[in-house]
All heavy atoms as an XYZ file, in Angstrom:
497
protein
N       3.109    -11.732    -20.896
C       2.003    -12.013    -20.008
C       1.557    -10.790    -19.253
O       2.086     -9.704    -19.412
N       0.579    -10.973    -18.428
C      -0.006     -9.860    -17.688
C       0.990     -9.187    -16.765
O       0.886     -8.005    -16.481
C      -1.256    -10.317    -16.922
C      -2.049     -9.104    -16.422
C      -0.917    -11.243    -15.797
C      -3.410     -9.431    -15.918
N       2.002     -9.922    -16.280
C       2.976     -9.325    -15.381
C       3.753     -8.194    -16.048
O       4.298     -7.337    -15.372
C       3.944    -10.383    -14.846
O       4.674    -10.952    -15.907
N       3.802     -8.176    -17.368
C       4.454     -7.079    -18.072
C       3.566     -5.843    -18.108
O       4.049     -4.745    -18.350
C       4.809     -7.491    -19.500
C       5.776     -8.667    -19.625
C       5.974     -9.028    -21.085
C       7.095     -8.343    -18.953
N       2.278     -6.018    -17.871
C       1.340     -4.907    -17.881
C       1.190     -4.330    -16.485
O       1.312     -3.147    -16.257
C      -0.049     -5.358    -18.416
C       0.091     -5.905    -19.833
C      -1.047     -4.229    -18.361
C       0.629     -4.937    -20.853
N       0.896     -5.158    -15.519
C       0.740     -4.727    -14.136
C       0.835     -5.942    -13.244
O       1.397     -6.962    -13.618
C      -0.601     -4.013    -13.957
O      -0.651     -3.385    -12.703
N       0.261     -5.862    -12.078
C       0.297     -6.934    -11.103
C      -0.433     -8.168    -11.643
O      -1.480     -8.046    -12.286
C      -0.371     -6.454     -9.812
C       0.054     -7.246     -8.610
O       0.585     -8.351     -8.787
O      -0.147     -6.749     -7.500
N       0.104     -9.342    -11.368
C      -0.577    -10.556    -11.805
C      -1.857    -10.744    -10.995
O      -1.999    -10.193     -9.902
C       0.338    -11.763    -11.640
O       0.643    -11.947    -10.271
N      -2.782    -11.497    -11.542
C      -4.075    -11.763    -10.899
C      -4.831    -10.475    -10.596
O      -5.455    -10.334     -9.552
C      -3.889    -12.603     -9.636
C      -3.250    -13.937     -9.898
C      -3.058    -14.717     -8.643
C      -2.304    -15.998     -8.950
N      -1.927    -16.723     -7.772
N      -4.758     -9.529    -11.501
C      -5.387     -8.223    -11.321
C      -6.460     -8.025    -12.374
O      -6.298     -8.452    -13.513
C      -4.321     -7.142    -11.426
C      -4.820     -5.755    -11.199
N      -5.442     -5.385    -10.034
C      -4.786     -4.662    -11.977
C      -5.768     -4.102    -10.113
N      -5.381     -3.652    -11.278
N      -7.552     -7.397    -12.009
C      -8.660     -7.145    -12.935
C      -8.541     -5.760    -13.558
O      -8.045     -4.831    -12.922
C      -9.986     -7.265    -12.193
N      -8.994     -5.643    -14.780
C      -9.032     -4.376    -15.499
C     -10.435     -4.156    -16.019
O     -11.177     -5.108    -16.245
C      -8.066     -4.388    -16.684
C      -6.626     -4.397    -16.266
C      -5.998     -5.584    -15.922
C      -5.907     -3.226    -16.190
C      -4.686     -5.604    -15.514
C      -4.587     -3.225    -15.780
C      -3.989     -4.418    -15.444
O      -2.685     -4.436    -15.034
N     -10.793     -2.913    -16.267
C     -12.072     -2.569    -16.873
C     -11.836     -2.252    -18.341
O     -10.930     -1.488    -18.669
C     -12.683     -1.327    -16.195
O     -12.805     -1.577    -14.802
C     -14.048     -1.003    -16.771
N     -12.652     -2.848    -19.219
C     -12.596     -2.496    -20.636
C     -13.486     -1.269    -20.818
O     -14.686     -1.318    -20.563
C     -13.075     -3.653    -21.532
C     -13.111     -3.213    -22.986
C     -12.179     -4.871    -21.356
N     -12.884     -0.172    -21.218
C     -13.619      1.079    -21.406
C     -14.203      1.189    -22.804
O     -15.216      1.858    -22.992
C     -12.701      2.278    -21.144
C     -12.110      2.367    -19.742
C     -11.128      3.524    -19.668
C     -13.209      2.518    -18.708
N     -13.567      0.553    -23.766
C     -14.074      0.653    -25.122
C     -13.233     -0.124    -26.105
O     -12.152     -0.618    -25.782
N     -13.781     -0.215    -27.305
C     -13.104     -0.917    -28.394
C     -13.344     -0.145    -29.677
O     -14.474      0.251    -29.974
C     -13.638     -2.343    -28.526
C     -13.117     -3.070    -29.741
C     -11.780     -3.433    -29.836
C     -13.948     -3.368    -30.802
C     -11.289     -4.086    -30.952
C     -13.472     -4.026    -31.924
C     -12.144     -4.377    -31.998
O     -11.654     -5.013    -33.097
N     -12.296      0.080    -30.444
C     -12.394      0.749    -31.735
C     -12.175     -0.298    -32.824
O     -11.041     -0.739    -33.044
C     -11.346      1.851    -31.837
C     -11.441      2.648    -33.126
O     -12.105      2.187    -34.089
O     -10.849      3.741    -33.183
N     -13.262     -0.735    -33.483
C     -13.115     -1.782    -34.501
C     -12.311     -1.323    -35.722
O     -11.712     -2.141    -36.411
C     -14.554     -2.122    -34.884
C     -15.366     -0.949    -34.468
C     -14.647     -0.316    -33.316
N     -12.268     -0.017    -35.946
C     -11.518      0.499    -37.089
C     -10.021      0.254    -36.904
O      -9.327     -0.156    -37.830
C     -11.808      1.989    -37.261
C     -11.162      2.632    -38.461
C     -11.492      4.118    -38.574
N     -11.234      4.870    -37.359
C     -10.029      5.328    -36.974
N      -8.977      5.092    -37.721
N      -9.891      6.003    -35.856
N      -9.515      0.489    -35.689
C      -8.093      0.310    -35.412
C      -7.801     -0.974    -34.638
O      -6.631     -1.270    -34.366
C      -7.554      1.493    -34.583
O      -8.263      1.542    -33.337
C      -7.719      2.804    -35.322
N      -8.861     -1.698    -34.267
C      -8.750     -2.911    -33.445
C      -7.958     -2.630    -32.172
O      -7.059     -3.380    -31.789
C      -8.141     -4.065    -34.248
C      -9.031     -4.513    -35.381
C      -8.554     -5.792    -36.039
O      -7.400     -6.210    -35.840
O      -9.376     -6.392    -36.752
N      -8.311     -1.520    -31.506
C      -7.658     -1.093    -30.278
C      -8.643     -1.157    -29.118
O      -9.790     -0.726    -29.243
C      -7.132      0.351    -30.419
O      -6.243      0.401    -31.520
C      -6.423      0.807    -29.167
N      -8.176     -1.701    -27.999
C      -8.990     -1.814    -26.787
C      -8.479     -0.783    -25.782
O      -7.277     -0.655    -25.575
C      -8.878     -3.231    -26.176
C      -9.747     -3.364    -24.946
C      -9.262     -4.275    -27.214
N      -9.413     -0.041    -25.177
C      -9.068      0.938    -24.139
C      -9.359      0.297    -22.790
O     -10.465     -0.193    -22.555
C      -9.911      2.203    -24.325
C      -9.556      3.315    -23.384
C      -8.415      4.123    -23.937
N      -8.074      5.189    -23.003
C      -6.851      5.586    -22.769
N      -5.846      5.054    -23.408
N      -6.610      6.543    -21.917
N      -8.361      0.252    -21.905
C      -8.476     -0.411    -20.604
C      -8.213      0.564    -19.473
O      -7.585      1.610    -19.669
C      -7.461     -1.553    -20.506
C      -7.606     -2.650    -21.551
C      -6.362     -3.494    -21.596
C      -8.814     -3.497    -21.253
N      -8.680      0.189    -18.287
C      -8.435      1.002    -17.091
C      -8.033      0.101    -15.939
O      -8.689     -0.900    -15.657
C      -9.678      1.782    -16.688
C      -9.449      2.611    -15.433
C     -10.657      3.449    -15.077
N     -10.346      4.283    -13.942
C     -10.400      3.901    -12.673
N     -10.745      2.658    -12.381
N     -10.100      4.719    -11.698
N      -6.962      0.485    -15.275
C      -6.550     -0.155    -14.034
C      -7.362      0.506    -12.917
O      -7.233      1.710    -12.699
C      -5.049      0.073    -13.818
C      -4.554     -0.459    -12.494
O      -5.318     -0.875    -11.643
N      -3.254     -0.430    -12.330
N      -8.196     -0.240    -12.184
C      -9.023      0.390    -11.149
C      -8.213      0.999    -10.008
O      -8.729      1.824     -9.268
C      -9.930     -0.732    -10.654
C      -9.306     -1.989    -11.114
C      -8.473     -1.661    -12.317
N      -6.943      0.613     -9.875
C      -6.094      1.270     -8.880
C      -5.831      2.718     -9.291
O      -5.538      3.553     -8.456
C      -4.775      0.540     -8.714
C      -4.899     -0.822     -8.097
C      -5.977     -1.334     -7.412
C      -3.918     -1.848     -8.108
N      -5.716     -2.613     -7.007
C      -4.451     -2.960     -7.417
C      -2.639     -1.937     -8.633
C      -3.750     -4.140     -7.232
C      -1.945     -3.113     -8.456
C      -2.499     -4.199     -7.760
N      -5.885      2.981    -10.603
C      -5.769      4.341    -11.105
C      -4.366      4.905    -11.234
O      -4.192      6.049    -11.609
N      -3.348      4.113    -10.952
C      -1.979      4.619    -11.049
C      -1.003      3.450    -11.117
O      -1.388      2.304    -10.936
C      -1.633      5.501     -9.843
C      -1.698      4.750     -8.534
C      -0.577      4.109     -8.032
C      -2.880      4.672     -7.823
C      -0.641      3.403     -6.834
C      -2.955      3.969     -6.626
C      -1.842      3.337     -6.136
N       0.257      3.762    -11.375
C       1.313      2.753    -11.369
C       1.263      1.788    -12.537
O       1.747      0.672    -12.445
N       0.716      2.232    -13.634
C       0.520      1.361    -14.782
C       1.795      1.196    -15.584
O       2.327      2.165    -16.115
C      -0.576      1.953    -15.675
C      -1.268      0.956    -16.517
C      -1.732     -0.234    -15.737
O      -2.551     -0.119    -14.838
O      -1.231     -1.332    -16.053
N       2.315     -0.024    -15.663
C       3.509     -0.302    -16.473
C       3.215     -0.137    -17.956
O       4.115      0.081    -18.748
C       4.020     -1.710    -16.196
C       4.533     -1.892    -14.783
C       4.957     -3.328    -14.556
C       5.345     -3.547    -13.114
N       5.656     -4.942    -12.835
N       1.941     -0.265    -18.331
C       1.559     -0.139    -19.734
C       1.226      1.299    -20.113
O       0.726      1.552    -21.186
C       0.347     -1.028    -20.030
N       1.523      2.257    -19.220
C       1.239      3.658    -19.491
C       1.994      4.091    -20.737
O       3.203      4.173    -20.746
C       1.660      4.499    -18.290
C       1.486      5.987    -18.535
O       0.702      6.343    -19.429
O       2.133      6.772    -17.831
N       1.253      4.340    -21.790
C       1.877      4.679    -23.073
C       1.612      6.111    -23.486
O       2.133      6.566    -24.495
C       1.366      3.723    -24.148
C       1.747      2.295    -23.828
C       1.088      1.311    -24.718
N       1.514     -0.017    -24.311
C       0.996     -1.113    -24.779
N       0.050     -1.075    -25.664
N       1.427     -2.278    -24.356
N       0.788      6.828    -22.708
C       0.470      8.206    -23.080
C       1.149      9.224    -22.170
O       0.930     10.415    -22.297
C      -1.038      8.429    -23.109
C      -1.704      8.218    -21.753
O      -0.999      7.944    -20.762
O      -2.941      8.334    -21.692
N       1.970      8.741    -21.225
C       2.700      9.642    -20.349
C       1.902     10.172    -19.174
O       2.391     10.967    -18.398
N       0.636      9.729    -19.036
C      -0.210     10.168    -17.933
C      -0.463      8.961    -17.035
O      -1.012      7.958    -17.482
C      -1.556     10.733    -18.452
C      -2.422     11.184    -17.296
C      -1.319     11.867    -19.430
N      -0.057      9.056    -15.784
C      -0.198      7.933    -14.845
C      -1.591      7.952    -14.215
O      -1.760      8.252    -13.039
C       0.887      8.024    -13.776
C       0.949      6.779    -12.914
O       0.397      5.740    -13.321
O       1.551      6.843    -11.822
N      -2.606      7.650    -15.041
C      -3.994      7.681    -14.569
C      -4.667      6.314    -14.600
O      -5.847      6.188    -14.323
C      -4.814      8.668    -15.394
C      -4.853      8.319    -16.875
O      -4.228      7.312    -17.279
O      -5.498      9.052    -17.633
N      -3.920      5.278    -14.975
C      -4.471      3.928    -15.018
C      -5.138      3.564    -16.321
O      -5.512      2.418    -16.530
N      -5.326      4.530    -17.222
C      -5.958      4.269    -18.514
C      -4.886      4.039    -19.571
O      -3.878      4.746    -19.611
C      -6.827      5.453    -18.941
C      -7.987      5.676    -18.010
O      -8.524      4.745    -17.429
N      -8.374      6.919    -17.843
N      -5.117      3.035    -20.413
C      -4.174      2.761    -21.490
C      -4.868      1.986    -22.586
O      -5.956      1.446    -22.402
C      -2.943      2.008    -20.978
C      -3.240      0.645    -20.403
C      -3.079     -0.496    -21.166
C      -3.692      0.518    -19.092
C      -3.351     -1.750    -20.633
C      -3.960     -0.739    -18.550
C      -3.786     -1.870    -19.318
N      -4.251      1.946    -23.759
C      -4.783      1.233    -24.910
C      -3.803      0.166    -25.348
O      -2.593      0.295    -25.142
C      -5.031      2.188    -26.075
O      -6.028      3.112    -25.761
N      -4.348     -0.874    -25.954
C      -3.518     -1.906    -26.566
C      -4.298     -2.516    -27.723
O      -5.521     -2.406    -27.785
C      -3.106     -2.980    -25.557
C      -4.222     -3.766    -24.959
S      -3.741     -5.181    -23.910
C      -2.396     -4.603    -22.979
N      -3.575     -3.127    -28.620
C      -4.235     -3.761    -29.755
C      -5.029     -4.977    -29.272
O      -4.730     -5.551    -28.217
C      -3.209     -4.197    -30.803
O      -2.463     -5.299    -30.323
N      -6.024     -5.345    -30.028
C      -6.821     -6.524    -29.700
C      -5.936     -7.769    -29.680
O      -6.081     -8.630    -28.807
C      -7.959     -6.691    -30.704
C      -8.948     -7.815    -30.453
C      -9.627     -7.645    -29.090
C      -9.988     -7.869    -31.554
N      -4.984     -7.846    -30.587
C      -4.049     -8.968    -30.631
C      -3.217     -9.027    -29.356
O      -3.034    -10.095    -28.765
C      -3.131     -8.856    -31.862
O      -3.938     -8.834    -33.034
C      -2.151    -10.006    -31.934
N      -2.715     -7.879    -28.914
C      -1.925     -7.823    -27.686
C      -2.774     -8.181    -26.469
O      -2.324     -8.896    -25.574
C      -1.319     -6.431    -27.511
C      -0.412     -6.315    -26.322
C       0.189     -4.929    -26.176
O      -0.271     -3.966    -26.815
O       1.147     -4.821    -25.386
N      -4.015     -7.716    -26.453
C      -4.911     -8.041    -25.336
C      -5.148     -9.547    -25.261
O      -5.093    -10.144    -24.187
C      -6.235     -7.304    -25.468
C      -7.173     -7.558    -24.312
S      -8.718     -6.681    -24.526
C      -9.684     -7.447    -23.256
N      -5.403    -10.169    -26.406
C      -5.638    -11.616    -26.440
C      -4.410    -12.391    -25.980
O      -4.532    -13.431    -25.325
C      -6.045    -12.047    -27.847
N      -3.225    -11.888    -26.279
C      -1.996    -12.551    -25.866
C      -1.669    -12.298    -24.392
O      -0.964    -13.087    -23.767
C      -0.837    -12.082    -26.735
N      -2.183    -11.215    -23.833
C      -1.860    -10.807    -22.468
C      -2.802    -11.391    -21.427
O      -2.371    -11.850    -20.383
C      -1.875     -9.270    -22.355
O      -0.919     -8.729    -23.261
C      -1.547     -8.815    -20.951
N      -4.094    -11.357    -21.717
C      -5.091    -11.771    -20.738
C      -5.611    -13.167    -21.046
O      -5.997    -13.460    -22.172
C      -6.246    -10.771    -20.698
C      -5.817     -9.403    -20.262
C      -5.570     -8.408    -21.184
C      -5.643     -9.122    -18.920
C      -5.171     -7.143    -20.781
C      -5.242     -7.862    -18.500
C      -5.002     -6.873    -19.440
N      -5.643    -14.019    -20.032
C      -6.109    -15.390    -20.229
C      -7.615    -15.519    -20.037
O      -8.201    -16.522    -20.417
C      -5.392    -16.329    -19.255
O      -5.653    -15.945    -17.920
N      -8.249    -14.487    -19.466
C      -9.679    -14.558    -19.194
C     -10.293    -13.178    -19.345
O      -9.769    -12.191    -18.827
C      -9.913    -15.053    -17.760
C     -11.359    -15.115    -17.261
C     -12.147    -16.158    -18.039
C     -11.393    -15.407    -15.771
N     -11.402    -13.108    -20.063
C     -12.177    -11.882    -20.195
C     -13.620    -12.225    -19.871
O     -14.180    -13.156    -20.431
C     -12.093    -11.277    -21.623
C     -12.986    -10.066    -21.747
C     -10.660    -10.946    -21.966
N     -14.195    -11.485    -18.932
C     -15.593    -11.692    -18.547
C     -16.392    -10.465    -18.946
O     -16.005     -9.342    -18.615
C     -15.710    -11.936    -17.025
C     -14.947    -13.188    -16.645
C     -17.180    -12.036    -16.616
C     -14.854    -13.424    -15.149
N     -17.476    -10.673    -19.669
C     -18.333     -9.567    -20.096
C     -19.697     -9.697    -19.432
O     -20.234    -10.784    -19.313
C     -18.485     -9.605    -21.613
N     -20.225     -8.558    -19.014
C     -21.553     -8.520    -18.413
C     -22.450     -7.651    -19.273
O     -22.028     -6.570    -19.725
C     -21.506     -7.938    -17.010
C     -20.832     -8.847    -16.005
C     -20.966     -8.301    -14.589
O     -21.908     -7.545    -14.323
O     -20.103     -8.640    -13.770
N     -23.654     -8.077    -19.505
C     -24.633     -7.264    -20.225
C     -25.189     -6.227    -19.257
O     -25.469     -6.511    -18.103
C     -25.755     -8.141    -20.768
N     -25.300     -5.006    -19.756
C     -25.863     -3.936    -18.914
C     -27.117     -3.379    -19.516
O     -27.374     -3.469    -20.659
C     -24.861     -2.787    -18.675
C     -23.796     -3.255    -17.704
C     -24.245     -2.313    -19.940
């Protein structure tokens, strides 16, 4: 669940999606302390597979810009 990624009831920004690798790039708006930090840089940005994202987050809201 989300508690394995960061704080529960916390919002993230979707920065992008790579359909070739089915990878979603996310950002923690707090900018640090990310348990999902997989690149060794504590900047709040991280990637996960689309499958993992669907299993982790119970709600995704998209806005048209």
